[in-house]
C-alpha positions in Angstrom: -35.9 -31.7 -54.0 -34.2 -35.0 -53.9 -35.9 -38.1 -52.3 -33.6 -37.9 -49.3 -34.3 -34.2 -48.8 -38.0 -34.8 -49.1 -37.9 -37.6 -46.4 -35.8 -35.4 -44.1 -38.1 -32.4 -44.6 -41.2 -34.6 -43.7 -39.5 -36.0 -40.5 -38.5 -32.5 -39.4 -42.1 -31.4 -39.6 -43.9 -34.5 -38.4 -41.4 -36.1 -35.9 -41.7 -39.9 -35.7 -43.7 -41.3 -38.6 -44.7 -44.9 -39.5 -42.8 -46.0 -42.6 -46.1 -46.8 -44.4 -47.4 -43.3 -43.7 -44.0 -41.8 -44.8 -44.5 -43.5 -48.2 -47.8 -41.7 -48.6 -46.5 -38.4 -47.5 -43.4 -38.5 -49.7 -45.1 -40.0 -52.8 -42.2 -42.5 -53.0 -42.8 -46.1 -54.0 -42.4 -48.7 -51.3 -39.2 -50.0 -52.8 -37.7 -46.5 -53.4 -38.5 -45.4 -49.9 -36.9 -48.5 -48.5 -33.7 -47.7 -50.5 -33.7 -44.1 -49.3 -34.2 -45.0 -45.7 -31.4 -47.6 -45.9 -29.0 -45.0 -47.2 -30.1 -42.5 -44.6 -29.6 -45.1 -41.8 -26.1 -45.8 -43.0 -25.3 -42.1 -43.0 -26.7 -41.8 -39.4 -29.4 -39.4 -40.4 -32.5 -41.5 -39.5 -33.4 -44.3 -37.2 -36.0 -47.0 -37.5 -37.6 -49.0 -34.7 -40.2 -51.8 -34.6 -43.6 -51.0 -33.2 -46.6 -53.3 -32.9 -45.0 -56.4 -34.5 -43.4 -55.8 -37.9 -44.4 -52.1 -38.3 -41.6 -49.7 -38.5 -41.4 -46.1 -37.1 -39.0 -43.7 -38.7 -37.4 -40.6 -37.0 -34.5 -38.3 -37.5 -31.4 -39.3 -35.5 -31.1 -37.1 -32.4 -27.3 -37.4 -32.8 -27.6 -35.3 -36.0 -30.9 -33.4 -36.1 -32.5 -31.3 -33.3 -35.8 -29.5 -33.4 -36.1 -26.6 -30.9 -39.3 -24.9 -30.0 -39.7 -21.4 -28.5 -42.6 -19.0 -27.9 -42.8 -15.7 -29.7 -41.2 -13.7 -27.0 -38.2 -11.5 -26.1 -37.1 -14.1 -23.6 -34.7 -16.3 -25.6 -31.8 -14.4 -27.2 -29.5 -16.9 -25.6 -30.7 -19.6 -28.0 -28.5 -18.0 -30.7 -25.1 -19.0 -29.2 -26.8 -22.2 -28.0 -27.6 -23.1 -31.6 -24.2 -22.1 -32.8 -22.6 -24.3 -30.2 -24.8 -27.2 -31.2 -24.0 -26.7 -34.9 -20.3 -26.6 -34.0 -20.7 -30.1 -32.6 -22.3 -31.4 -35.7 -26.0 -30.9 -35.0 -28.5 -29.6 -37.6 -30.9 -27.4 -35.6 -34.4 -26.3 -36.8 -36.2 -23.6 -34.7 -40.0 -23.6 -34.6 -41.8 -20.5 -33.1 -45.1 -21.1 -31.2 -47.7 -18.7 -29.9 -48.3 -20.4 -26.6 -46.6 -22.9 -24.3 -49.3 -25.6 -24.3 -48.9 -26.3 -28.1 -45.1 -26.2 -27.8 -45.0 -28.6 -24.8 -47.6 -31.0 -26.4 -45.4 -31.2 -29.5 -42.4 -32.0 -27.2 -44.0 -34.9 -25.4 -45.4 -36.2 -28.7 -42.0 -36.3 -30.3 -42.5 -33.4 -32.8 -39.7 -31.5 -31.0 -36.5 -32.7 -29.4 -36.1 -29.8 -27.0 -38.2 -26.7 -26.1 -38.3 -23.6 -24.0 -41.8 -23.1 -22.5 -43.3 -22.1 -19.2 -41.9 -24.3 -16.3 -45.5 -24.8 -15.0 -46.5 -26.2 -18.4 -43.5 -28.5 -18.5 -44.1 -29.7 -15.0 -47.8 -30.6 -15.7 -46.9 -32.4 -19.0 -44.0 -34.3 -17.5 -46.2 -35.5 -14.6 -48.7 -36.9 -17.1 -46.4 -38.3 -19.9 -43.1 -39.0 -18.0 -41.1 -38.6 -21.2 -39.5 -35.2 -20.9 -36.8 -33.8 -18.6 -36.4 -30.2 -17.4 -32.7 -29.5 -17.5 -32.1 -25.8 -17.3 -33.4 -22.3 -16.5 -33.6 -19.4 -18.9 -34.9 -16.1 -17.8 -36.8 -14.7 -14.8 -39.4 -11.9 -15.1 -40.6 -10.4 -18.3 -44.3 -10.7 -17.4 -47.0 -8.3 -16.3 -50.5 -7.0 -16.6 -51.7 -4.3 -19.0 -54.9 -2.5 -18.0 -57.0 -3.0 -14.8 -56.1 -5.8 -12.4 -59.4 -6.3 -10.5 -61.8 -7.9 -12.9 -61.6 -10.0 -16.2 -58.0 -10.7 -17.2 -57.0 -12.5 -20.5 -54.1 -14.9 -20.1 -52.6 -17.9 -22.0 -53.8 -21.1 -20.3 -51.6 -23.3 -18.1 -48.8 -20.7 -18.2 -46.6 -18.5 -16.0 -48.8 -15.5 -16.8 -51.9 -17.3 -15.5 -50.1 -18.5 -12.3 -48.5 -15.1 -11.6 -51.8 -13.3 -12.1 -53.6 -15.6 -9.7 -50.8 -15.3 -7.2 -50.9 -11.5 -7.1 -54.6 -10.9 -7.6 -56.8 -13.4 -5.9 -60.3 -12.3 -7.1 -59.7 -12.0 -10.9 -61.5 -14.0 -13.6 -59.1 -15.5 -16.2 -60.3 -15.4 -19.8 -58.4 -18.1 -21.7 -56.4 -17.0 -24.6 -54.1 -18.8 -27.0 -51.7 -16.1 -28.3 -50.5 -12.6 -27.5 -52.3 -11.4 -30.5 -55.6 -12.8 -29.3 -55.1 -11.1 -25.9 -54.4 -7.8 -27.6 -57.6 -8.2 -29.6 -59.6 -8.9 -26.5 -58.2 -5.8 -24.8 -58.9 -3.6 -27.8 -62.5 -4.8 -28.1 -63.2 -4.3 -24.4 -63.8 -8.0 -23.9 -61.4 -8.0 -20.9 -60.3 -5.3 -18.5 -56.6 -6.3 -18.6 -54.2 -8.9 -20.1 -51.4 -10.9 -18.5 -48.7 -10.8 -21.2 -45.0 -11.0 -21.7 -42.2 -9.1 -23.4 -41.8 -7.5 -25.9 -45.5 -6.8 -25.8 -45.3 -5.2 -22.4 -42.7 -2.7 -23.5 -44.6 -2.0 -26.8 -47.8 -1.2 -25.0 -46.0 0.8 -22.3 -44.6 3.0 -25.1 -48.2 3.6 -26.2 -49.2 4.9 -22.8 -50.7 1.8 -21.2 -50.4 1.3 -17.5 -48.1 -1.7 -16.7 -48.0 -3.8 -13.5 -44.9 -6.0 -13.6 -44.9 -9.4 -11.9 -42.2 -10.3 -9.3 -39.3 -11.8 -11.3 -39.6 -15.7 -11.2 -38.5 -18.3 -13.7 -40.8 -18.3 -16.6 -39.6 -20.6 -19.4 -37.2 -23.4 -18.9 -35.4 -25.9 -21.2 -36.9 -29.4 -21.4 -35.7 -32.2 -23.6 -37.0 -35.6 -24.7 -35.8 -38.3 -22.3 -34.4 -40.3 -25.2 -31.7 -37.6 -25.7 -28.2 -37.4 -24.2 -29.5 -34.7 -21.9 -26.3 -34.3 -19.9 -24.4 -33.4 -23.0 -27.1 -31.0 -24.1 -27.2 -29.4 -20.6 -23.4 -28.9 -20.7 -23.6 -27.2 -24.1 -26.5 -25.1 -22.9 -24.6 -23.8 -19.8 -21.5 -23.1 -21.8 -23.6 -21.1 -24.3 -25.2 -19.1 -21.6 -21.8 -17.8 -20.5 -21.0 -16.9 -24.1 -24.4 -15.1 -24.3 -23.9 -13.0 -21.2 -20.4 -11.9 -22.3 -21.9 -10.1 -25.4 -25.6 -9.8 -25.0 -26.2 -7.1 -27.6 -24.6 -9.2 -30.3 -27.0 -12.0 -29.7 -30.1 -9.8 -29.3 -29.4 -8.5 -32.8 -29.4 -12.0 -34.3 -32.4 -13.0 -32.3 -34.4 -10.0 -33.6 -33.8 -11.3 -37.1 -35.1 -14.7 -36.2 -38.3 -13.3 -34.7 -38.6 -10.5 -37.2 -39.0 -8.0 -34.4 -37.3 -4.6 -34.2 -33.9 -4.8 -32.5 -34.4 -1.7 -30.4 -37.7 -3.0 -29.0 -36.0 -6.4 -28.1 -33.0 -4.6 -26.5 -35.3 -2.5 -24.3 -37.5 -5.5 -23.5 -34.5 -7.7 -22.5 -33.7 -5.3 -19.7 -36.8 -6.6 -17.9 -35.4 -10.1 -17.6 -32.8 -11.7 -15.4 -31.0 -14.3 -17.5 -29.9 -17.4 -15.5 -29.5 -21.0 -16.7 -29.4 -22.3 -13.1 -32.8 -23.8 -12.0 -33.8 -25.1 -8.6 -37.0 -27.1 -9.2 -37.6 -27.5 -5.5 -37.5 -23.8 -5.0 -40.1 -23.3 -7.7 -42.3 -26.1 -6.3 -42.2 -24.5 -2.9 -43.2 -21.1 -4.4 -46.2 -22.9 -6.1 -47.2 -24.5 -2.8 -47.2 -21.1 -1.1 -49.7 -20.0 -3.8 -51.8 -23.1 -3.1 -50.7 -25.1 -6.1 -49.2 -28.5 -5.8 -47.8 -30.6 -8.7 -46.4 -34.1 -7.8 -43.3 -34.1 -10.0 
């Protein structure tokens, strides 16, 4: 790997990095790193900015490189045409797959991602605290439900659509925090919980195995948020254009998406039928729905 590729690889993984730390991570001498960064700056690949006096922070240029985060779910086959459209416009896109929305959205506000699809409730909470991300589009409605009993102890990912929906529909349940679909499945198998609030394709997989499924009312789950340093209007236009492309030939994109997730195509195709795909998002409508459930977020 060349020195340039090594620096780019580190920045893709770490996000913004102090130049002094980048030298340690790359193993490059101070003079060699300076040469490499100067070359990458001229090529428009990286940007450097001063922080705390003379200290420099290095990051990949958002005009060239984008890091997109998604959760391991059946919910995002529309990212395949979105990525293709971004690449056609000169972006290099890296996709990172997460097990829950909190970790994804935390990386987004900390600059380790440029854009991400995670639960709207998670994004609203983080944007209220950090004020450095912007929610710019919808994605899919529905795709969530409860496997097992719905009257006692329910496992759910924290600060998520699953948790909100479970509380909205079943007032007297106890939520047992979980951090991935696999942890919830383990809790259910071991009898630690009576049921789990989980998403597709795991709902369809468990339903095939004979588990009783209660599906939540279809509401927006995950939405697209971007760092506020980005040209968000341009990204939003590309996203909306890509959605039309996706809906014109959904099976084609689901096939490519199954390869990305390494999940069987037939399972994803079946699971996708339990979503309503829609890029349009009315944040006020969602906030009012939360208020009716006794939840208020001042965004």
